[in-house]
N, C-alpha and C positions, 0 to 999 in steps of 0.2 A: 239599651245604650244607643243602639243603632237608630231607633226611633228618635231619641233626643238630639242626636247629631243632625239627623235630616231635618228635624223641626227648626234647629238652630240655624242651619244653612238657609232654609227657606225664608225664615223670618229676616235674616240678614239681607237677603236679596229683594224681597217684596214686603213692603210695609202696608198692611191694610189701612185704609182711610180711617177706620174707627179708632185706631190707635195712634195715628199720625198727629191728630189734633192735641191741642194743649188740654190739660186736665184742670177743670174748674171746681170739681168736687171729688176729693180723693175717695170718700167713702163710696159714693156711687160708682166711681171707676172700678174700685176693687170688687164690689157687689156684682156689677155688670160683667167683669172679667170671670168671676166664678160661675156666674149663670151660663156664660158662653161655654165653658169647660163642662158644666153639668150637662149641657145639651151636645156633648161630644165635640165641641170646638177646641181650638188651640189657645194656650195661654198668650199673653202679650209678648211681643218680641224682646229678646235679651239686648239691652243696650239702646233701646228706642229713645226717641226724643224726650219722652216724659221722665227719663231718669236724670239725676243731676250730673253735672260734668264729671265729678269724682267717680260715679258709678259707671258712666259710659267709658272712662278711661280703664277701669278694672275689667270690664267686659272685653274691651279690646285687647288688653294684656292676656286675658284668658284664651281669647281666639288665637293670639300669636303662639301660646303655648301649645294649643290644639294642633296648630299646623306644623309645629316642630316636633310633635310627639305622637304621630299617627292617629290624630283625632282625639287624643286623650288630654282633657284639660284638668284644671284643678277642681272643677265642679262636676261631679259625676252623677248628679241626680237633678230632676226638675224642681226648682226651689218653690214654684207655685203650688206644688202638691206633695213635696217631700218624698218623691219617688220618681220612677221612670215611666209609670203609666197612671191613668187616673179613671176613677169612677166616683165622681163627686156627688154628694147628696147633703142634706141637712145644713145648708149654708146659713151663717149668721154673721153680719158684718156690723161693727160698731166703731165709733171714733172716740178716742181719748185726747183731750186737750193737753198741750204742754204748758206747765206752769210758767208764767212770766212772758209768754209770747203768743201772739196770734198768728205767727208765720210758721209754725210747726205743728204737726198733728201726727198722732199715732192711730192707724187704722188697724183694727184687730179682726182678723177673719178666722172664724171657727167653722169647721166643716167635717164631714166624714169622707175618707178616700178609701174605697173598698171596705167600708164599714169601720175603719179605724179613725178615731177622733184626732183632729189636727188642729192646732192653733199657731197662726202666723201673725206677726206684728210688722206692719208696713210703716216705715218712718218717712214722713213727707215734709217738704220745706217749700214755702212760697217764694219764688224768685220771679221778678219782671212780670207780675200779674198772674202767673200760672203756678200750679203746684207741680213739684218734681219729686220722684221717689229717690230717697237718699240711702235707704238700707232696708233690709228684711232680716228678721230674726224669728227663731222658732221656739215654742215652749219646750221642745226637746233639747235645745241647747246650741244650735249653730247660728252664726250671723254671716249673711251673704258676703258682705265686703271682706271679712276675714277669710272665707273660703276662696273668693276669687283672687285675693292677694297672696295667700300662703298655702292653699290646698287643704 
């Protein structure tokens, strides 16, 4: 948990240039993010500009909860890996179109974390010419926006 809090604080202060830019290809962004983590890098920033305004507001609300609750927020694991630490391998990233619109996509990331199979669904919306991440859910049953809002 300490590692996650340190990562969150660092990401809120310093935004790497690679993640500050807009996202033109959600599938490539997710694939590149997991490859960075596979090479012992860090996941993208919580609440970074590539999230929708709705998600940024939910991250900000969670940060307020953390400040008022001795560092304990509503989210108690790293959603990019469904855990507090990672050892990523066997990455597969694909895109599913959303019926009836070209402005939404679902990017599916399948990987192993410490040998355990994980599947995450990243929900993207195109706004003002770039893609923004609007939510994340897991095959194991959680949805990021619900965790950030209700714990």
